[in-house]
C-alpha positions in Angstrom: 127.0 58.0 72.8 127.5 58.0 76.5 128.9 61.5 77.1 130.6 62.7 80.3 129.8 66.3 81.0 132.9 67.8 82.7 133.3 71.2 84.3 133.6 73.0 87.6 131.8 71.5 90.5 133.9 72.2 93.6 136.4 74.6 92.1 136.0 78.2 93.1 133.3 77.5 95.7 135.2 77.5 98.9 133.2 74.3 99.5 130.0 76.3 99.9 127.2 73.8 99.3 125.0 76.4 97.6 127.7 77.3 95.2 128.5 73.6 94.5 124.8 73.0 93.9 124.8 75.9 91.4 127.8 74.4 89.6 126.0 71.0 89.4 123.0 72.8 87.9 125.3 74.3 85.2 126.8 70.9 84.5 123.3 69.5 84.1 122.1 72.3 81.7 123.3 70.5 78.4 121.9 67.2 79.5 118.5 67.5 77.8 120.1 68.7 74.5 122.4 65.7 74.5 119.5 63.4 75.3 117.4 64.9 72.5 120.3 64.3 70.1 120.2 60.6 71.0 123.0 60.6 73.5 123.1 59.6 77.2 124.5 62.4 79.4 126.5 61.5 82.4 128.0 63.6 85.2 130.5 62.2 87.6 128.8 63.8 90.6 125.6 61.9 89.8 127.5 58.8 90.7 130.1 60.0 93.2 127.7 61.9 95.6 125.5 59.0 96.5 128.5 56.6 96.8 130.3 59.1 99.1 127.2 59.8 101.2 126.4 56.1 101.7 130.0 55.4 102.5 129.7 57.8 105.4 131.0 61.0 103.8 130.8 63.9 106.2 132.8 66.8 104.9 133.6 67.9 101.3 137.3 67.3 100.6 137.8 64.7 103.4 139.9 61.6 102.7 136.8 59.6 101.7 135.7 62.3 99.3 139.1 62.3 97.6 139.1 58.5 97.5 135.8 58.4 95.6 135.3 61.6 93.5 138.2 61.5 91.1 138.3 57.7 90.8 134.6 57.7 89.8 135.4 59.9 86.8 138.2 57.6 85.8 135.9 54.6 85.9 133.2 56.4 84.0 135.7 57.3 81.3 136.2 53.6 80.7 132.6 53.5 79.6 132.1 56.9 78.0 132.3 57.5 74.3 133.0 61.3 74.6 133.5 64.2 76.9 131.8 67.5 76.8 134.1 70.0 78.6 132.2 73.0 79.9 134.1 76.3 80.5 135.6 77.2 83.8 138.6 76.3 85.9 138.5 72.7 87.2 141.4 70.4 88.0 139.0 67.5 88.0 137.5 68.3 84.6 141.0 69.0 83.2 142.0 65.5 84.4 138.9 64.0 82.7 140.1 65.7 79.5 143.6 64.3 80.0 142.3 60.8 80.5 140.0 61.1 77.5 142.9 62.2 75.3 145.0 59.3 76.6 142.2 56.8 75.7 141.4 58.4 72.4 138.0 59.5 73.5 136.7 62.6 71.7 136.5 65.8 73.7 134.0 68.5 72.7 134.4 72.0 74.0 131.1 73.3 72.7 127.7 71.6 72.8 127.2 72.6 69.1 130.2 70.4 68.2 128.6 67.2 69.6 127.1 65.2 66.8 123.4 65.9 66.5 123.5 69.1 68.7 124.4 71.7 66.1 
């Protein structure tokens, strides 16, 4: 399955780049386990960051950022087979879960619940 890993990225960071990088690292942590289980992990920021930067993004949260980051997740969810929702407050991740439920895409709240990852 193509599995979107959703969780806090910007939330709770005050837009501090080091805190955001630490959040991205936490998002990436289950990626190898998913891959080993035969899945393909995906994180929205892996797509959104280069798109935003090449479009001329300058400041986290600017209009361009808002126009790219959340729509990327929505587009990815058209392709994903499941979502792994990691703990932590995140409006974006909560929105990913909402979209997944609307589209009938399974949402896993623990890595162990993903097929092959027990």
